[in-house]
Structures are given as C-alpha cells and as structure tokens.
N, C-alpha and C positions, 0 to 999 in steps of 0.2 A: 504493500500500500504506500510505502514511503515514496516510491517512484512516481506516484500521482502528483506529488507536491514538490519534488526536488529532482535535479538531474542526477544521473548515476554517478558522476564524478564530483558531485558537490560534497564538501566537507560537512559531516553530520553536525558539527558544532555551529555551523553557519545557518542551519535550518531555523526558520522563523517559528516562534511559539504559536501553535495552531489555535489555542484558546484566545490569545491576544489578537490574532488575525481575525477571528470570527467577531470578537467584540468591536474591533476597529471597523469592520465592514458594516456591522449593525448600526454603529454610531453614525457612519457616513450616510446610510440610508435614512436614518431618523431625521436628518437635516431636511429631508424632503417629505416623504410620507412612508413610514415603515412598511405599510402593507400594500403600497402601490407597486404595480409591476412596471418596470422601466425597460422597454425593449432596446437595450443598448449593449454593446460588447464591453465587458469589464472583466477584471481579474476574477471576480466572483463567478460570472457566467462561464468563463473559460475553465475554472475549476470544476463546475458542474458538468460541463461538456466532457472533460477528461475522465471524470468518474463514470459517467454513463458509457463512454467508449470503452474504458477498461473493463467494465462489468459485462457489457452487452455487445461490444464491437459495433456500436451504432453511433454514427455521427449526428448529433443532435443540433438543431438550429436554436441559438440562444433565444430567438423570438418565441419558441415553443416551450420554454422552460419557465415555470411559475414556482418561485421559491417562497415558502412560508416558514415561520419560526416554530410551528408545531403542526402535527398531523390533523388535528381537529379543524384548523383554519382551512386547510386544503379541502377537507370533507365539506365544509360549509359553502364551498364554491358551487356545490350542486344547486344552491338557490338560484343560480343563473339559468338553470334548466326547468325550474318549477314555476309555472305561471298560476296554477290553481290546483284544487284537489283532484281535478281530472288528469293531472300529469302524474305518471307513476315512475318509480325507479325499481328495477329488478334488483333484489338484494338477497344474499345467501342466508339460509337458516340451517344450522346455528351461526350466529355472528355476534361480535361484541356490540353493545347497544348504541355506539356512536352513530352508525348509519341510520338505523330505524328512528332514533330520536331526532336526528337532523332532518330527515324527510318529514317527520311530523311537525317539527318546529317551523319549517318553511312552507307548510301547508300542502304538501304533496301526499301521494298515496304509496304506501309500501306494497310492492308486488313481490311476494316471497317466492324463492325457488329453493328446493330442499336438497341439500347435499346427501349423498348416498353413503350411509355408515357402512353398509356391507362391502363397499368397494374402497374402504379407507377414506370416507368422506369425499368421494370423487364428485366432480361437477359434470353432469351429463347434459349435453346440448339438447337432447330430447326433452328433458325436464324444463329447460329454458323456453323451448318452443311451446310446450303445453301451457306454462304459466303466462306467456305472452298472449296466446290466443284467448285464454280465460279472461285476462285483463281487458283485452279489446272487446270481448263480448259484453263487458260491463261498462263500456264507454270510456275506459281508461286509455289515455295516450301514453304509452311507455316511451320514455325519453332517454333512458340510460340503463346500463348494466354495471353493477358493482361486482368486482372480482377481488377477493382477498387472497393473496398468494405470497407468502405462506399463510394458510388459514389461521384465523383466530376466533374461537379457541381450539379448533380441531387440529391444527398443526399440519394439515395435508399440504403437499406440494404438487402443483399442476405440472403435468408433462408437457413437453414442447408441442407435440401433436395436438393435445387437448387445447392448448393455448391458441394454436392456429385455427382450430375449429371455432373457438369462441370469438376470435377476431373476425373471422369470415361471417359468423352469425350476426355480429354487430354491424358489419358492412352491409350485409344483405337487408337487414331490418332497419337500417338508418339510426342505430343507437350510438350514443356516446359511451365509450368504454372507460369506466372509472376503475383503474387498476391500482389497488392498494398493495404495494410491494415492499413496504418498509421492512417486513420481517425477513426478506431474502438474505440479509446480512447476518441474521442471528441463528442460522441453521446449526444444529448440533454437529459435532465432528463425525459422529457415527451414522449420520444420515447420508446415504449414498446417492440419493436423487439430487440432481443439480436443480437449482432454482433459477429459471430463465425469466427475463423481463418480457413483458408483452410488446416492447419495442421491436424485438427480434422478429 
C-alpha cells in the first residue's frame, strides 16, 4: 500500500504523515464548502484515482468521484433519486439499517430483495427481477439497486460473474447501481474469495 503514496525509491523517513495530510486536505476544503463536490484535479483526486486503479485496474475520471467524510453521507445521496413515495430502491435483506432508514427518511419506498442463506447469502438476479416486477405492479418506480459487497451483516462476497450479471440487470432496467464496497478492504486473511469492485 505504501507505493500508492510514495515512489519506490523514496526514503521512508521523507514520507508525509498521512493523518496530517488528511487533516490538511479537510481544512482546505472547509474554506469553501466541506460537503461540496468540486470537479477539479487535485492531489486528493489523484490519490483516489491511484487507489481505485491499484485495487481494480480501473482508470477513474476525477469528475466521477464523490468523496464524503463518512459512509452515511454517501448513502444519503440517494435522496437525489427519491422524488416521492412512488420511487423505490431495491435493497438487500438482511442488511444493516442505514439503507432502509435512509429510504424512509427521504420519503421513498423500500423494495426488498432477499439474499439466499442456502447459497451462502448469495444474490440471485432472478430474485431481483421478481421483486422489481412486484414493485411495478404496485405502481412503484424502482430507481436504484443497493448492493453491499462484502455483505453486512452476512459477510458474503459476490463473485465477479455475479457482479457482471447485476451490472447488466441495472443497465437493462435503467437502474442506478449503489455499490457499497467499503468492506472489501476488511476481508479476513483466511477468506479465499477475492472481493472485486463493481467498476470492473
């Protein structure tokens, strides 16, 4: 991980304190608007791009990166998708309550899809389709799909083929994919399954 932040031939003693660096960047952003997205190239944006590339091999556009200082603020961005109670968000069950509470807070409708315990809490696209059609029959306009990978609280990790199917489902149905992948860096060492990003 050090190579994300320093050159291979750079003296370790010259490496900048990362905690101080984060505080400095936060203070710099506070001078304008801490929560405002500024579509400009900066050292902070470049660091985010480097991390994404190192993890996923994906060259991200800094204009597509939204940085928040905690996960719940990113989740609350779903309010941009919810116009009324007729707007629904597909959300896994079981899940930690941040998503269901946020959907309710912003006046939307939770459209649950159920993870299959018998297959290690797997996400089946057939279940997504079933729940989507059921919501449509009730007049709900489904706007987005939440995917939590690694699952919380289930701990399941989605396979790359499964992720491709999910992305294709969202593309076909015109859904925004809200991929919560914070837990991909906290995998236990004994877990053999790799945790891929939906970017791939």
